[in-house]
PADOGU-542733 format. One line per field, with one value per residue: residue in three letters; x, y, z of N, C-alpha, C in turn. Coordinates in steps of 0.1 Angstrom, whole numbers, plus 5000, padded with zeros to 4 digits. Example, Ala and Ser with C-alpha at 12.3 -4.5 7.8 and 13.67 -1.06 7.14 Angstrom:
BEGIN
rest	ALA,SER
neast	5132,5128
nnorth	4943,4978
nup	5078,5071
caeast	5123,5137
canorth	4955,4989
caup	5078,5071
ceast	5132,5129
cnorth	4967,5000
cup	5078,5079
//
This chain:
BEGIN
rest	MET,ALA,GLU,ASP,GLY,VAL,ASP,ILE,SER,GLY,HIS,ALA,SER,ASN,HIS,VAL,ASP,GLU,TYR,ALA,SER,VAL,PRO,PHE,ASP,CYS,VAL,VAL,THR,VAL,CYS,ASP,HIS,ALA,ASN,GLU,VAL,CYS,PRO,VAL,PHE,PRO,SER,LEU,ALA,GLN,LYS,ARG,HIS,HIS,ASN,PHE,PRO,ASP,PRO,ALA,ARG,ALA,THR,GLY,SER,GLU,GLU,GLU,THR,MET,ALA,GLN,PHE,ARG,ALA,VAL,ARG,ASN,GLN,VAL,LYS,ALA,TYR,ALA,GLN,ASP,PHE,VAL,ARG,GLU,ALA,PHE
neast	5008,5020,5035,5017,5011,4996,4994,4992,5001,4994,4970,4946,4929,4896,4870,4837,4817,4826,4816,4789,4772,4776,4763,4763,4762,4766,4778,4804,4814,4843,4853,4843,4842,4839,4815,4798,4802,4806,4793,4759,4756,4745,4726,4710,4722,4730,4740,4768,4786,4818,4840,4873,4905,4925,4954,4971,4973,4990,5015,5048,5078,5093,5090,5069,5049,5046,5037,5012,5000,5001,4984,4959,4956,4953,4929,4911,4913,4903,4877,4868,4870,4851,4828,4825,4821,4796,4780,4780
nnorth	4988,5012,5017,5027,5051,5050,5049,5023,5014,5018,5005,4980,4948,4947,4938,4931,4939,4962,4982,4983,5005,5023,5043,5031,5037,5019,4985,4965,4934,4915,4891,4858,4839,4856,4867,4845,4833,4851,4869,4882,4916,4940,4962,4988,4994,4995,4966,4952,4930,4918,4896,4892,4879,4862,4876,4867,4841,4837,4822,4812,4828,4855,4878,4870,4866,4892,4905,4894,4904,4932,4931,4924,4946,4966,4958,4962,4989,4998,4989,5004,5029,5028,5023,5047,5064,5054,5058,5085
nup	5000,5007,4985,4968,4979,5003,5037,5058,5082,5108,5111,5121,5125,5136,5159,5149,5166,5177,5161,5163,5170,5150,5125,5096,5061,5041,5039,5030,5020,5013,5005,4996,5017,5040,5034,5035,5061,5082,5110,5110,5101,5122,5110,5091,5069,5034,5018,5003,4982,4971,4957,4963,4955,4980,4989,5008,5005,4985,4964,4955,4943,4962,4946,4929,4947,4957,4934,4932,4955,4948,4925,4937,4954,4934,4922,4943,4947,4922,4924,4946,4935,4914,4930,4944,4922,4913,4936,4940
caeast	5000,5029,5039,5006,5009,4987,5000,4982,5010,4987,4957,4945,4916,4887,4858,4825,4809,4830,4810,4775,4765,4779,4752,4769,4753,4769,4787,4810,4822,4853,4856,4832,4842,4833,4801,4791,4803,4807,4780,4751,4760,4732,4725,4701,4730,4730,4750,4773,4797,4826,4850,4887,4914,4932,4968,4979,4975,4999,5026,5058,5089,5089,5086,5056,5040,5044,5029,4998,4995,4998,4972,4947,4955,4948,4915,4904,4913,4894,4864,4865,4867,4838,4818,4824,4814,4782,4773,4779
canorth	5000,5023,5019,5035,5063,5048,5043,5015,5008,5019,4998,4966,4943,4950,4929,4937,4944,4976,4991,4981,5017,5032,5043,5030,5037,5007,4976,4958,4922,4915,4877,4849,4833,4865,4868,4833,4828,4862,4872,4892,4929,4945,4976,4991,4998,4988,4956,4948,4919,4916,4886,4895,4868,4865,4876,4860,4827,4838,4813,4815,4836,4868,4887,4865,4869,4907,4908,4890,4915,4944,4929,4925,4960,4974,4954,4968,5003,5000,4986,5015,5041,5025,5024,5061,5070,5050,5063,5100
caup	5000,5007,4971,4962,4987,5014,5049,5067,5093,5121,5110,5126,5125,5148,5160,5143,5177,5180,5152,5164,5171,5139,5115,5083,5049,5033,5044,5019,5023,5003,5002,4997,5030,5049,5030,5039,5075,5092,5116,5103,5105,5126,5105,5080,5058,5022,5019,4990,4982,4960,4961,4959,4959,4992,4986,5018,5000,4973,4964,4945,4948,4968,4935,4924,4958,4958,4922,4935,4964,4940,4917,4945,4958,4923,4921,4954,4943,4910,4929,4954,4926,4908,4940,4946,4910,4913,4948,4941
ceast	5009,5034,5029,5002,4999,4994,4990,4990,5003,4973,4958,4931,4908,4875,4846,4817,4813,4823,4794,4767,4768,4768,4758,4758,4754,4780,4791,4818,4831,4859,4844,4831,4836,4818,4792,4791,4804,4793,4772,4754,4747,4731,4715,4709,4728,4742,4755,4784,4805,4838,4863,4895,4922,4947,4977,4981,4984,5011,5036,5070,5084,5084,5072,5045,5036,5035,5014,4992,4992,4986,4959,4945,4949,4933,4906,4903,4903,4880,4859,4862,4854,4826,4815,4817,4799,4774,4771,4778
cnorth	5013,5027,5028,5047,5062,5042,5036,5009,5009,5012,4984,4961,4945,4940,4937,4944,4959,4986,4990,4994,5027,5032,5042,5031,5025,4998,4967,4946,4920,4901,4868,4842,4843,4867,4856,4830,4839,4864,4883,4906,4936,4960,4976,4994,4989,4978,4952,4937,4919,4906,4890,4883,4872,4865,4869,4845,4826,4828,4817,4822,4848,4878,4883,4868,4884,4911,4904,4900,4928,4943,4930,4940,4968,4970,4961,4983,5006,4998,4998,5027,5040,5027,5039,5068,5067,5057,5078,5105
cup	5000,4993,4964,4970,4998,5026,5058,5079,5106,5121,5116,5124,5138,5148,5156,5154,5180,5171,5153,5164,5160,5129,5100,5072,5041,5040,5032,5024,5011,5000,5004,5011,5040,5046,5035,5054,5086,5097,5108,5109,5109,5122,5094,5068,5045,5023,5004,4992,4969,4964,4955,4963,4972,4989,4996,5015,4988,4975,4953,4952,4955,4957,4930,4934,4958,4946,4925,4945,4957,4931,4925,4950,4946,4920,4931,4951,4932,4915,4937,4945,4919,4918,4942,4934,4910,4924,4947,4927
//
């Protein structure tokens, strides 16, 4: 992400319960596994789903693995840009 100008070094995963009182407009799941087995998100928010490959499962050399991470990053970026264009 740093290669694309985004600093995520301070980010971490959080439990869904931490967001129970947040009035989201939209909730997006980003993998089929999450869409199928994660708990129901208690919200009136619009729900969307898009399956992205899990780059953590990438195999091959370090260069090949990084290429897979970059590819997924670019897919997520394109999805987010399309989402914003559609929503606004």
